C-alpha positions as a printed NumPy array, in Angstrom:
array([[ -0.053,   0.088,  -0.077],
       [  1.383,   3.227,  -1.128],
       [  1.801,   6.1  ,   1.412],
       [ -0.486,   8.263,  -0.617],
       [ -3.313,   5.658,  -0.561],
       [ -3.226,   5.658,   3.279],
       [ -4.862,   8.774,   4.606],
       [ -5.324,   9.962,   8.102],
       [ -8.585,  11.77 ,   8.48 ],
       [ -8.107,  15.267,   9.78 ],
       [-10.457,  17.129,  12.117],
       [ -9.916,  19.966,  14.346],
       [-10.101,  19.467,  17.94 ],
       [-13.522,  20.377,  18.93 ],
       [-15.22 ,  19.499,  15.497],
       [-17.941,  17.379,  17.079],
       [-19.589,  14.296,  15.533],
       [-22.861,  14.733,  17.267],
       [-25.739,  12.635,  18.108],
       [-29.003,  13.743,  19.635],
       [-30.248,  11.482,  22.662],
       [-30.644,  11.254,  26.234],
       [-28.149,  11.409,  29.343],
       [-28.365,   8.216,  31.214],
       [-28.812,   8.608,  35.027],
       [-25.817,   9.029,  37.253],
       [-25.44 ,   7.1  ,  40.4  ],
       [-22.728,   7.402,  43.107],
       [-20.107,   4.571,  43.419],
       [-17.425,   5.921,  45.402],
       [-14.903,   4.11 ,  47.441],
       [-17.366,   3.622,  50.455],
       [-19.5  ,   1.453,  47.924],
       [-16.728,  -0.777,  47.149],
       [-16.928,  -3.415,  49.595],
       [-18.54 ,  -6.715,  48.519],
       [-16.18 ,  -9.234,  47.003],
       [-12.807,  -8.146,  48.589],
       [-12.275, -11.027,  50.502],
       [-12.927, -13.564,  47.371],
       [-10.522, -11.416,  45.377],
       [ -7.689, -11.137,  47.977],
       [ -7.494, -15.098,  47.993],
       [ -6.614, -15.028,  44.473],
       [ -4.248, -12.117,  44.591],
       [ -0.957, -13.574,  45.435],
       [  1.972, -12.531,  43.154],
       [  3.029, -14.491,  40.44 ],
       [  6.593, -16.114,  40.988],
       [  7.556, -15.148,  37.483],
       [  6.578, -12.987,  34.496],
       [  4.192, -15.907,  33.44 ],
       [  0.397, -14.81 ,  33.529],
       [ -1.344, -15.684,  36.723],
       [ -5.216, -16.2  ,  37.213],
       [ -6.364, -13.429,  39.826],
       [ -6.267,  -9.838,  40.584],
       [ -2.963,  -8.182,  41.499],
       [ -0.994,  -7.28 ,  44.785],
       [  1.625,  -4.735,  45.16 ],
       [  4.25 ,  -3.449,  47.516],
       [  4.381,   0.147,  48.261],
       [  6.571,   2.38 ,  45.928],
       [  8.577,   5.349,  47.025],
       [  6.698,   8.503,  46.417],
       [  7.643,  11.568,  44.543],
       [  8.904,   9.96 ,  41.494],
       [  8.304,  11.192,  37.843],
       [  5.236,  10.189,  35.946],
       [  5.747,   7.712,  32.916],
       [  5.001,  10.621,  30.825],
       [  7.52 ,  12.908,  32.316],
       [ 10.05 ,  12.025,  29.63 ],
       [ 12.171,  13.123,  26.797],
       [ 11.101,  10.004,  25.055],
       [  7.972,   9.346,  22.936],
       [  5.688,   7.387,  25.172],
       [  2.233,   6.381,  24.019],
       [ -0.514,   4.566,  25.723],
       [ -3.328,   3.238,  23.456],
       [ -6.582,   1.472,  23.787],
       [ -7.741,  -0.385,  20.814],
       [-10.843,  -2.45 ,  20.298],
       [ -9.923,  -4.223,  17.294],
       [-13.171,  -5.763,  16.505],
       [-12.874,  -9.475,  16.885],
       [-12.077, -11.485,  13.749],
       [-14.877, -14.081,  13.828],
       [-15.343, -12.863,  10.206],
       [-11.936, -14.052,   8.833],
       [-12.617, -12.554,   5.354],
       [-13.375,  -9.148,   6.752],
       [-10.251,  -9.347,   9.049],
       [ -8.068, -10.189,   6.119],
       [ -9.267,  -6.919,   4.359],
       [ -8.689,  -4.533,   7.198],
       [ -5.746,  -5.987,   9.371],
       [ -3.174,  -3.98 ,   7.123],
       [ -4.752,  -0.915,   8.449],
       [ -4.516,  -2.151,  12.006],
       [ -1.08 ,  -3.144,  11.481],
       [ -0.178,   0.467,   9.981],
       [ -1.486,   2.26 ,  13.117],
       [  0.413,   0.317,  15.268],
       [  3.902,   0.644,  13.232],
       [  3.352,   4.27 ,  12.684],
       [  2.468,   5.181,  16.189],
       [  4.714,   2.686,  17.898],
       [  2.772,   2.733,  21.276],
       [  4.678,   1.46 ,  24.531],
       [  1.554,  -0.269,  25.79 ],
       [ -1.802,  -1.125,  24.004],
       [ -4.761,  -2.46 ,  25.824],
       [ -6.785,  -4.282,  23.13 ],
       [-10.502,  -5.58 ,  23.381],
       [-12.412,  -8.249,  21.357],
       [ -8.972,  -9.619,  20.221],
       [ -9.007, -13.504,  19.036],
       [ -6.002, -15.766,  18.894],
       [ -5.582, -15.249,  15.127],
       [ -5.19 , -11.471,  15.554],
       [ -2.652, -12.043,  18.376],
       [ -0.843, -14.444,  15.991],
       [ -0.834, -11.847,  13.328],
       [  0.539,  -9.189,  15.941],
       [  3.256, -11.75 ,  16.772],
       [  4.208, -12.326,  13.235],
       [  4.125,  -8.877,  11.886],
       [  5.395,  -6.785,  15.026],
       [  8.439,  -8.757,  16.26 ],
       [  9.205,  -6.066,  18.743],
       [  5.93 ,  -6.691,  20.564],
       [  4.671,  -9.321,  22.983],
       [  1.321,  -9.498,  25.068],
       [ -0.069, -10.58 ,  28.182],
       [ -3.371, -12.126,  29.208],
       [ -5.644, -15.157,  28.507],
       [ -9.102, -15.252,  27.006],
       [-12.311, -14.724,  28.845],
       [-13.046, -18.531,  28.764],
       [ -9.35 , -19.353,  29.642],
       [ -8.842, -21.13 ,  26.342],
       [ -7.617, -19.903,  22.846],
       [-10.918, -19.653,  21.162],
       [-12.719, -16.875,  22.938],
       [-11.883, -13.118,  23.256],
       [ -8.742, -11.765,  24.925],
       [ -8.357,  -8.447,  26.533],
       [ -4.671,  -8.671,  25.72 ],
       [ -2.077,  -5.838,  26.648],
       [  0.359,  -5.4  ,  23.886],
       [  3.825,  -4.027,  24.907],
       [  6.976,  -2.908,  23.114],
       [  9.65 ,  -5.267,  24.486],
       [ 12.593,  -2.967,  23.365],
       [ 11.35 ,  -0.387,  25.922],
       [  9.158,  -2.347,  28.55 ],
       [  9.56 ,  -5.824,  30.469],
       [  6.531,  -7.384,  32.169],
       [  7.355,  -8.412,  35.742],
       [  3.892,  -9.803,  36.589],
       [  0.757, -10.141,  34.822],
       [ -2.791, -11.801,  35.274],
       [ -6.384, -11.88 ,  34.383],
       [ -9.432, -11.827,  36.804],
       [-13.115, -12.05 ,  35.89 ],
       [-15.761,  -9.59 ,  36.872],
       [-17.788, -12.118,  38.46 ],
       [-18.498, -13.456,  41.977],
       [-15.673, -15.931,  41.127],
       [-12.879, -13.87 ,  39.957],
       [-10.362, -16.695,  39.518],
       [-12.948, -18.869,  37.625],
       [-12.44 , -18.786,  33.785],
       [-15.803, -18.201,  32.034],
       [-17.701, -17.088,  35.14 ],
       [-19.922, -14.178,  34.801],
       [-22.586, -12.121,  36.669],
       [-26.512, -12.513,  36.337],
       [-27.693, -10.469,  33.752],
       [-24.651, -10.82 ,  31.649],
       [-24.34 , -12.329,  28.143],
       [-20.632, -12.829,  28.197],
       [-17.782, -13.262,  30.654],
       [-16.163,  -9.96 ,  31.452],
       [-12.291,  -9.751,  32.296],
       [ -9.689,  -7.543,  33.415],
       [ -6.136,  -8.231,  32.209],
       [ -3.332,  -6.478,  34.012],
       [  0.409,  -6.282,  33.871],
       [  3.468,  -4.643,  36.013],
       [  5.83 ,  -3.276,  33.648],
       [  9.406,  -2.107,  34.002],
       [  9.952,   0.71 ,  31.565],
       [ 13.488,   1.426,  30.101],
       [ 14.75 ,   4.821,  31.606],
       [ 11.983,   4.999,  34.219],
       [ 12.63 ,   4.31 ,  38.025],
       [  9.38 ,   2.806,  39.114],
       [  7.187,  -0.038,  37.867],
       [  3.865,   0.993,  35.907],
       [  0.682,  -0.946,  36.046],
       [ -1.645,  -1.316,  33.282],
       [ -5.128,  -2.594,  33.519],
       [ -7.29 ,  -3.392,  30.415],
       [-11.04 ,  -4.415,  30.348],
       [-14.371,  -4.276,  28.334],
       [-17.396,  -3.517,  30.517],
       [-20.934,  -4.764,  29.924],
       [-23.68 ,  -3.155,  27.974],
       [-26.135,  -4.356,  30.799],
       [-26.844,  -1.663,  33.185],
       [-27.845,  -4.406,  35.808],
       [-24.433,  -6.084,  35.586],
       [-22.065,  -3.008,  35.301],
       [-22.587,  -1.711,  38.92 ],
       [-21.333,  -5.039,  40.203],
       [-18.483,  -5.334,  37.705],
       [-17.446,  -1.574,  38.536],
       [-17.233,  -2.793,  42.302],
       [-15.364,  -6.096,  41.586],
       [-12.913,  -4.172,  39.16 ],
       [-12.088,  -1.298,  41.599],
       [-11.628,  -4.016,  44.447],
       [ -9.498,  -6.063,  42.416],
       [ -6.897,  -3.173,  41.332],
       [ -7.379,  -1.604,  44.791],
       [ -3.834,  -3.137,  46.045],
       [ -2.007,  -1.494,  43.268],
       [ -3.688,   1.904,  43.71 ],
       [ -3.028,   1.933,  47.48 ],
       [  0.581,   1.032,  46.887],
       [  1.328,   4.506,  45.377],
       [  2.258,   2.935,  41.835],
       [  1.171,   4.658,  38.833],
       [ -1.758,   2.872,  37.047],
       [ -3.07 ,   3.246,  33.512],
       [ -6.508,   1.754,  32.738],
       [ -7.625,   1.05 ,  29.197],
       [-10.886,  -0.149,  28.061],
       [-14.186,  -0.172,  25.7  ],
       [-16.479,   1.169,  28.468],
       [-19.651,   0.975,  26.434],
       [-20.419,   4.147,  27.866],
       [-19.367,   7.924,  27.418],
       [-18.281,  10.253,  29.994],
       [-20.457,  11.948,  32.584],
       [-22.329,   8.663,  33.258],
       [-21.967,   6.669,  36.464],
       [-19.187,   4.617,  35.132],
       [-17.161,   7.612,  34.345],
       [-17.969,   9.038,  37.755],
       [-17.095,   6.062,  39.517],
       [-13.397,   6.008,  38.15 ],
       [-13.337,   9.854,  38.768],
       [-14.133,   9.183,  42.34 ],
       [-11.325,   6.442,  42.638],
       [ -8.725,   8.977,  41.42 ],
       [ -8.403,   8.159,  37.834],
       [ -8.433,  11.02 ,  35.432],
       [ -9.441,  10.781,  31.807],
       [ -6.872,  11.259,  29.206],
       [ -9.085,  14.317,  27.89 ],
       [ -8.524,  15.957,  31.295],
       [ -4.65 ,  15.564,  31.647],
       [ -3.815,  16.295,  28.018],
       [ -3.435,  19.927,  26.624],
       [ -3.893,  18.808,  23.161],
       [ -6.908,  16.964,  21.831],
       [ -6.59 ,  15.414,  18.331],
       [ -9.468,  13.839,  16.358],
       [-13.222,  13.828,  16.921],
       [-14.697,  13.465,  20.444],
       [-16.348,  10.113,  19.504],
       [-14.77 ,   6.616,  19.171],
       [-17.425,   4.24 ,  18.288],
       [-18.401,   4.571,  14.7  ],
       [-20.022,   1.307,  13.524],
       [-17.818,   0.715,  10.382],
       [-19.111,   4.192,   9.142],
       [-15.937,   6.164,   9.91 ],
       [-16.245,   9.964,  10.214],
       [-19.67 ,   9.499,   8.626],
       [-20.954,   8.214,  11.843],
       [-22.711,  10.634,  14.095],
       [-21.945,   9.242,  17.549],
       [-22.576,   5.801,  18.445],
       [-25.068,   3.145,  19.342],
       [-28.957,   2.947,  18.354],
       [-29.642,   3.57 ,  21.987],
       [-30.336,   6.602,  24.136],
       [-26.605,   6.641,  25.932],
       [-25.107,   9.822,  25.031],
       [-23.388,  12.436,  27.099],
       [-24.937,  15.802,  27.491],
       [-22.071,  17.56 ,  25.733],
       [-22.576,  15.264,  22.578],
       [-19.231,  13.711,  23.558],
       [-19.513,  10.029,  22.653],
       [-16.198,   8.621,  23.526],
       [-16.822,   5.025,  24.903],
       [-13.208,   4.017,  24.608],
       [-11.168,   5.478,  27.333],
       [ -7.513,   5.755,  28.444],
       [ -7.393,   6.605,  32.406],
       [ -4.423,   7.536,  34.468],
       [ -4.117,   7.068,  38.224],
       [ -1.023,   9.125,  39.357],
       [ -0.382,   7.413,  42.555],
       [  2.235,   8.995,  44.55 ],
       [  4.197,  10.358,  41.441],
       [  5.008,  14.054,  41.076],
       [  2.652,  16.027,  38.885],
       [  3.203,  15.84 ,  35.211],
       [  5.001,  18.773,  33.988],
       [  5.132,  18.019,  30.153],
       [  2.28 ,  18.808,  27.788],
       [  0.5  ,  15.826,  26.757],
       [ -1.435,  14.798,  23.557],
       [ -4.397,  12.664,  23.273],
       [ -5.373,  11.353,  19.931],
       [ -8.466,   9.815,  18.528],
       [ -6.686,   8.065,  15.733],
       [ -9.064,   7.862,  12.498],
       [ -6.51 ,   6.409,  10.079],
       [ -8.185,   4.218,   7.232],
       [ -7.508,   3.065,   3.889],
       [-10.119,   4.358,   1.413],
       [-13.602,   3.036,   2.895],
       [-11.588,   0.228,   4.821],
       [-11.292,   1.118,   8.637],
       [ -9.188,  -1.051,  11.048],
       [-12.346,  -1.542,  13.506],
       [-15.71 ,  -0.279,  14.259],
       [-13.851,   1.82 ,  16.98 ],
       [-11.294,   4.374,  16.578],
       [ -8.148,   3.779,  18.952],
       [ -7.618,   6.399,  21.516],
       [ -3.891,   7.349,  22.476],
       [ -2.418,   9.432,  25.261],
       [  1.323,  10.209,  24.597],
       [  4.279,  12.396,  25.668],
       [  7.023,  13.2  ,  23.001],
       [ 10.677,  13.266,  22.796],
       [ 12.654,  16.133,  21.306],
       [ 11.91 ,  15.97 ,  17.64 ],
       [ 13.062,  18.318,  14.861],
       [ 10.435,  18.447,  12.237],
       [ 10.761,  19.888,   8.628],
       [  7.969,  20.366,   6.442],
       [  8.309,  20.68 ,   2.589],
       [  6.798,  19.691,  -0.837],
       [  3.47 ,  21.169,  -0.669],
       [  1.02 ,  20.084,  -3.207],
       [ -2.748,  21.181,  -3.693],
       [ -4.922,  19.62 ,  -6.221],
       [ -6.993,  20.564,  -8.001],
       [ -6.373,  24.143,  -8.597],
       [-10.01 ,  24.792,  -9.334],
       [-13.063,  23.538,  -7.743],
       [-16.702,  23.709,  -7.554],
       [-17.934,  24.531,  -4.031],
       [-18.235,  21.348,  -1.718],
       [-16.058,  19.499,  -4.189],
       [-12.973,  17.949,  -2.382],
       [ -9.479,  19.04 ,  -2.662],
       [ -6.348,  17.413,  -1.291],
       [ -3.212,  19.083,   0.31 ],
       [ -0.041,  17.209,   1.031],
       [  3.194,  17.978,   2.39 ],
       [  6.241,  15.929,   3.435],
       [  7.284,  15.819,   7.201],
       [ 10.811,  14.75 ,   8.295],
       [ 11.855,  14.173,  11.762],
       [ 15.272,  15.114,  12.124],
       [ 15.245,  14.711,  15.991],
       [ 14.081,  12.119,  18.481],
       [ 10.875,  10.253,  18.095],
       [  8.005,  12.586,  18.633],
       [  4.512,  13.838,  17.689],
       [  4.473,  16.579,  14.972],
       [  1.551,  18.997,  14.777],
       [  0.741,  19.523,  11.356],
       [ -1.771,  22.3  ,  10.32 ],
       [ -3.91 ,  23.049,   7.29 ],
       [ -4.406,  26.612,   6.463],
       [ -6.915,  28.282,   4.316],
       [ -6.294,  32.047,   3.678],
       [ -3.784,  31.955,   6.65 ],
       [ -6.666,  30.669,   9.092],
       [ -6.03 ,  27.007,  10.772],
       [ -8.662,  24.628,   9.453],
       [ -7.411,  21.245,  10.606],
       [ -4.535,  19.636,  12.386],
       [ -3.062,  16.159,  12.561],
       [ -0.599,  14.798,  15.032],
       [  1.281,  11.854,  13.305],
       [  4.011,  10.309,  15.403],
       [  7.418,  10.184,  13.511],
       [ 10.285,   8.019,  14.475],
       [ 13.785,   9.6  ,  14.469],
       [ 14.851,   9.882,  10.808],
       [ 11.446,   9.079,   9.647],
       [  9.867,  11.076,   6.523],
       [  6.055,  10.749,   5.76 ],
       [  3.596,  12.282,   3.539],
       [  0.702,  14.087,   5.439],
       [ -2.506,  14.456,   3.586],
       [ -5.579,  16.698,   4.158],
       [ -8.771,  16.263,   2.344],
       [-10.825,  19.615,   2.709],
       [-13.802,  21.503,   1.119],
       [-14.21 ,  25.003,   0.295],
       [-17.564,  26.912,  -0.177],
       [-16.78 ,  30.776,  -0.585],
       [-16.352,  31.571,  -4.273],
       [-13.186,  33.402,  -5.238],
       [ -9.594,  32.507,  -4.904],
       [ -8.211,  31.072,  -1.651],
       [ -4.623,  30.572,  -0.448],
       [ -4.053,  26.894,   0.867],
       [ -1.07 ,  25.817,   2.588],
       [  0.408,  23.422,   5.244],
       [  2.524,  24.696,   8.052],
       [  2.354,  28.215,   6.53 ],
       [  4.667,  27.136,   3.456],
       [  4.305,  29.18 ,   0.445],
       [  0.443,  28.861,  -0.244],
       [ -1.013,  27.62 ,  -3.367],
       [ -4.036,  29.404,  -4.896],
       [ -7.33 ,  27.341,  -5.397],
       [-10.347,  28.83 ,  -7.302],
       [-13.781,  28.031,  -6.123],
       [-16.875,  28.312,  -8.357],
       [-19.696,  29.377,  -6.237],
       [-22.982,  27.644,  -6.127],
       [-26.438,  28.597,  -4.75 ],
       [-27.303,  27.646,  -1.182],
       [-27.846,  23.883,  -1.496],
       [-29.421,  22.178,   1.737],
       [-28.864,  18.475,   1.652],
       [-30.189,  16.034,   4.201],
       [-27.437,  13.607,   5.683],
       [-29.346,  11.275,   7.973],
       [-32.462,  10.75 ,  10.231],
       [-32.549,   9.186,  13.729],
       [-35.51 ,   7.801,  15.496],
       [-36.242,   4.755,  17.64 ],
       [-37.23 ,   2.119,  14.927],
       [-39.271,  -0.127,  17.135],
       [-41.747,   1.228,  19.617],
       [-45.168,   0.242,  21.246],
       [-48.478,   1.793,  20.593],
       [-48.8  ,   5.103,  22.36 ],
       [-45.141,   5.85 ,  22.589],
       [-43.997,   9.425,  21.802],
       [-40.551,   9.721,  20.181],
       [-38.188,  12.289,  19.043],
       [-37.201,  12.17 ,  15.246],
       [-33.977,  14.295,  14.382],
       [-32.632,  14.885,  10.919],
       [-29.221,  16.421,   9.902],
       [-29.066,  18.911,   7.062],
       [-25.923,  20.333,   5.563],
       [-25.695,  23.372,   3.338],
       [-23.325,  22.602,   0.384],
       [-23.549,  25.893,  -1.292],
       [-21.766,  29.105,  -1.218],
       [-24.478,  31.008,   0.543],
       [-26.609,  30.865,   3.477],
       [-29.708,  28.663,   3.22 ],
       [-32.995,  29.227,   4.76 ],
       [-35.215,  26.069,   4.372],
       [-38.482,  24.479,   5.369],
       [-38.115,  20.929,   6.613],
       [-41.289,  18.954,   6.272],
       [-42.224,  15.927,   8.616],
       [-44.507,  13.331,   6.916],
       [-46.02 ,  10.201,   8.257],
       [-47.538,   7.965,   5.566],
       [-47.438,  10.894,   3.125],
       [-49.633,  13.128,   5.403],
       [-47.831,  16.323,   6.569],
       [-47.664,  16.403,  10.232],
       [-45.315,  19.575,  10.917],
       [-42.938,  22.181,   9.296],
       [-39.864,  23.546,  10.713],
       [-37.607,  26.455,   9.454],
       [-33.801,  26.221,   9.71 ],
       [-31.103,  28.471,   8.642],
       [-27.654,  27.028,   7.7  ],
       [-24.345,  28.864,   6.94 ],
       [-22.361,  27.484,   4.001],
       [-20.624,  24.17 ,   4.357],
       [-22.138,  23.724,   8.096],
       [-24.73 ,  21.319,   9.404],
       [-27.732,  21.732,  11.496],
       [-30.129,  19.406,  13.344],
       [-34.006,  19.653,  12.987],
       [-35.939,  17.61 ,  15.405],
       [-39.899,  16.642,  15.73 ],
       [-41.598,  14.65 ,  18.231],
       [-44.576,  12.697,  17.446],
       [-46.806,   9.679,  19.091],
       [-48.007,   6.764,  17.368],
       [-51.313,   5.462,  18.626],
       [-51.943,   2.121,  16.704],
       [-49.596,  -0.965,  15.772],
       [-48.458,  -1.174,  12.399],
       [-45.426,  -0.053,   9.987],
       [-45.386,   3.636,   9.393],
       [-43.343,   5.475,   6.673],
       [-42.184,   8.618,   8.277],
       [-40.016,  11.15 ,   6.186],
       [-38.229,  14.361,   7.294],
       [-36.775,  16.613,   4.308],
       [-35.713,  13.962,   1.908],
       [-34.938,  11.281,   4.385],
       [-37.177,   8.349,   4.795],
       [-37.439,   5.478,   7.429],
       [-39.942,   3.172,   8.757],
       [-41.186,   2.868,  12.269],
       [-42.521,  -0.34 ,  13.489],
       [-45.201,   0.069,  16.123],
       [-45.465,  -3.378,  17.531],
       [-47.584,  -5.335,  20.   ],
       [-45.166,  -7.008,  22.317],
       [-44.701, -10.865,  22.427],
       [-44.836, -12.199,  25.884],
       [-41.758, -12.247,  27.74 ],
       [-42.084, -16.166,  28.92 ],
       [-40.863, -18.614,  26.398],
       [-40.204, -22.356,  26.472],
       [-36.523, -23.436,  25.945],
       [-34.351, -26.567,  25.304],
       [-30.98 , -27.33 ,  24.338],
       [-30.564, -29.466,  21.077],
       [-31.27 , -29.408,  17.477],
       [-34.118, -31.683,  16.683],
       [-35.772, -30.332,  13.503],
       [-39.08 , -31.954,  14.804],
       [-39.353, -29.288,  17.377],
       [-40.553, -26.863,  14.913],
       [-44.081, -28.775,  14.549],
       [-46.951, -27.156,  16.266],
       [-48.329, -30.263,  17.963],
       [-44.817, -30.828,  19.791],
       [-45.274, -31.171,  23.595],
       [-42.868, -28.605,  24.909],
       [-44.302, -28.459,  28.458],
       [-40.893, -30.315,  29.789],
       [-38.937, -27.641,  28.537],
       [-37.75 , -24.772,  30.962],
       [-39.732, -21.619,  30.949],
       [-37.482, -18.381,  30.447],
       [-37.911, -14.768,  30.211],
       [-36.513, -12.97 ,  27.104],
       [-34.63 , -11.269,  25.803],
       [-31.2  , -12.518,  27.544],
       [-28.607, -14.718,  26.641],
       [-29.203, -18.329,  26.933],
       [-25.815, -18.254,  29.31 ],
       [-27.776, -16.352,  31.801],
       [-31.257, -17.83 ,  31.698],
       [-29.865, -21.596,  31.341],
       [-26.156, -21.566,  32.162],
       [-25.562, -22.742,  28.546],
       [-21.9  , -21.668,  28.253],
       [-20.521, -24.166,  25.818],
       [-19.573, -23.211,  22.35 ],
       [-20.498, -24.569,  18.882],
       [-24.187, -25.424,  20.149],
       [-27.788, -25.473,  19.358],
       [-30.918, -24.443,  21.11 ],
       [-34.633, -23.751,  20.454],
       [-37.345, -21.295,  21.8  ],
       [-40.997, -21.914,  21.553],
       [-43.863, -19.682,  22.284],
       [-47.761, -19.796,  21.639],
       [-49.066, -16.171,  20.624],
       [-52.472, -15.152,  19.6  ],
       [-52.631, -12.929,  16.633],
       [-55.59 , -10.593,  16.757],
       [-58.653, -11.377,  14.939],
       [-59.062,  -7.759,  13.718],
       [-55.758,  -8.038,  11.607],
       [-57.435, -11.155,   9.654],
       [-56.427, -10.789,   5.863],
       [-53.468,  -8.63 ,   6.582],
       [-49.868, -10.06 ,   6.596],
       [-48.239,  -9.979,  10.085],
       [-44.49 ,  -8.902,  10.551],
       [-42.825, -11.023,  13.315],
       [-39.836,  -9.584,  15.34 ],
       [-37.797, -12.095,  17.124],
       [-34.981,  -9.74 ,  18.24 ],
       [-31.311,  -9.904,  17.837],
       [-30.009, -13.665,  17.932],
       [-26.491, -14.829,  18.469],
       [-25.374, -16.234,  16.118],
       [-27.704, -17.67 ,  13.373],
       [-31.431, -18.728,  13.405],
       [-34.079, -20.591,  11.395],
       [-37.493, -19.237,  12.528],
       [-40.997, -21.204,  12.085],
       [-44.418, -20.324,  12.451],
       [-47.047, -23.07 ,  12.561],
       [-44.279, -25.362,  11.441],
       [-43.2  , -23.501,   8.307],
       [-40.078, -21.774,   7.953],
       [-40.735, -18.169,   7.606],
       [-37.282, -16.807,   7.656],
       [-33.511, -17.472,   8.61 ],
       [-30.56 , -15.158,   9.297],
       [-26.962, -16.253,   9.367],
       [-25.943, -19.743,   8.588],
       [-25.708, -22.961,  10.349],
       [-22.338, -25.081,   9.947],
       [-24.134, -27.516,   7.833],
       [-25.927, -24.946,   5.302],
       [-24.684, -25.074,   1.936],
       [-22.824, -21.685,   2.418],
       [-21.439, -22.601,   5.934],
       [-21.579, -20.693,   9.115],
       [-21.971, -16.991,   9.34 ],
       [-22.768, -14.91 ,  12.31 ],
       [-25.43 , -12.065,  12.417],
       [-25.41 , -11.791,  16.287],
       [-26.582,  -7.951,  16.265],
       [-29.171,  -8.279,  13.63 ],
       [-32.756,  -7.758,  14.294],
       [-34.89 , -10.64 ,  12.91 ],
       [-37.999,  -9.261,  11.031],
       [-40.013, -12.101,   9.214],
       [-43.072, -11.282,   7.243],
       [-45.942, -13.862,   7.705],
       [-48.477, -14.652,   4.566],
       [-52.157, -14.611,   5.797],
       [-52.825, -18.025,   4.574],
       [-49.974, -19.094,   7.424],
       [-51.774, -17.28 ,  10.215],
       [-54.518, -18.46 ,  12.447],
       [-56.271, -15.02 ,  13.308],
       [-57.673, -14.955,  16.922],
       [-56.226, -18.263,  17.718],
       [-52.815, -19.548,  19.145],
       [-49.993, -19.743,  16.702],
       [-46.842, -21.398,  17.258],
       [-43.477, -19.535,  17.072],
       [-40.402, -21.949,  17.03 ],
       [-36.818, -20.604,  16.861],
       [-33.734, -22.88 ,  16.209],
       [-30.723, -21.244,  17.055],
       [-26.886, -22.038,  16.55 ],
       [-24.284, -20.33 ,  18.678],
       [-20.552, -20.242,  17.722],
       [-18.555, -18.815,  20.139],
       [-19.545, -16.537,  23.292],
       [-22.995, -15.627,  24.127],
       [-25.97 , -17.057,  22.429],
       [-29.788, -17.055,  22.033],
       [-32.106, -14.252,  21.641],
       [-30.011, -11.819,  23.777],
       [-31.927,  -8.423,  22.88 ],
       [-35.216,  -7.314,  21.452],
       [-37.293,  -6.06 ,  20.03 ],
       [-39.813,  -8.805,  20.438],
       [-43.333,  -8.068,  18.958],
       [-45.578,  -8.296,  16.033],
       [-47.391,  -5.688,  13.754],
       [-49.797,  -5.801,  11.051],
       [-48.979,  -4.671,   7.521],
       [-50.986,  -3.393,   4.725],
       [-52.84 ,  -6.122,   2.743],
       [-50.655,  -5.501,  -0.465],
       [-47.332,  -5.379,   1.45 ],
       [-46.1  ,  -8.886,   0.467],
       [-47.17 ,  -8.129,  -3.149],
       [-45.168,  -4.82 ,  -3.135],
       [-42.148,  -6.918,  -1.906]])
């Protein structure tokens, strides 16, 4: 891959990728609340006799106070958190692994906390990063499941002790998990001796639950587990995918325990204030399809936290960087890695400016590129793009001593006329912009797609002015082609605004909603009952409506089958069944059945007939494929349905690794228009 084809995205600090939503409730979880579980963890906390990994939480001897922080050094020292997205889809991993590798090679972090890492990915790192090793074991204690491995640069760091403990009531039991959790959650830790640094440094790496019911206890166990090293006065780094933004109770708990977010300790912030992008890169607008966002639209769910211990205050300016590097439309992961770094004493020279094309139409992309050479020690360069001598974007590449690299900016101009474009205030090049009229363009629409009758929801559209002059436009909101409301919005050239509406849906059904030019479907569903019958096994006869399932266990969904049935093996099958009455007043209309998110693949039957399948079973012609986070929506023809009577739903599931079963909603049904299936 040529240097010119690999382009870090540039964005000014503070350029937000925003998402409308709600602030989740905060709760206090300070040291006084961290009491349960300490005895259990302490039993497993004996130090390892060698650098070999241990099972259990760390212990620590007191360290002398007043020493320098790891980051108070003339050397380049970077600590990174990187959810690399597990490689269960090996074909997709093969396409993106070169981008992961290039990020690690170019940034050369000292320590990297990885999440969702599989053994095939760790083997790739070992093969292609000869100076790096890792500590940690998988959450099942085997080589098939996910690791929270810590990578470290062996030329600068030596592991003195390491281990893994489980965020469960049995912290030393591989595979153990809390009630309400679909997967085991682990914390991997290491004590490292750093070249040129007098004191040991601890690194802790974890991946917290989505589930609110589980995360409170996970926090207690995690903070109790690492309490000995925090009390020792040692410097502690904690990296994680926290599955939550800051200002939530999780973030507040770490603040109360004495940790500082990298955003607090760094003077320079590079990259967008969002880390989860769902494979959409910088087009993503801030995270999950759930109402969990911070009140400042900051949606960083991947953090680097720093606990100074008894070290002296950091005197050097630090940089935190959300690394958005990609290769065209190939991103390394569905998360951006986050790096906190200090730098050495570099000596940067910038030359070779090119800007193309020399003439553009407003909103068309231009590319500016310059060559950066480091004639000093390894360090972080601050490279800025200027338009008419005003800084508009900055990148912070890490360059090794003697390294030279092309730094590329993609940018759009809107104001008509001639503009001077430069990098680092080199002699500018002139770009001529042809102006165009105001041009509002709708970029996206966000709303909860699955709701119940009577729910009132917000709908928020984003609209950008891609013209050269201020745009004022009326934004219309339609439901099933009927105009409901209109709002006016004014947008300066090149900027984006949000327009929101609130609407209630009284009756079940599928509604076509449109805001501006963006349309989506809202499914207003009658909920299915929470109670289902469940059995382990893979007998196809269990799809039949007259099968007697009374001997099966009764479970409440949605939740993983690890939780409701302690079904923790891998490569397994299971069945769910439920009797549901489809309203008589829906007679003659097709019905959409929603059976939630299923881990990994399913075949769903109604009254003994296969109505849909998502993902692939191992013995299917195309082989296994996982669709663990895809909502199953299957449309039932009227001739299949017994209206006003009981209908048998049977869901056959195959689970490969990790969690399994119907782990998340929506679970419901809704009537469709009589001609809906004909239109399909």
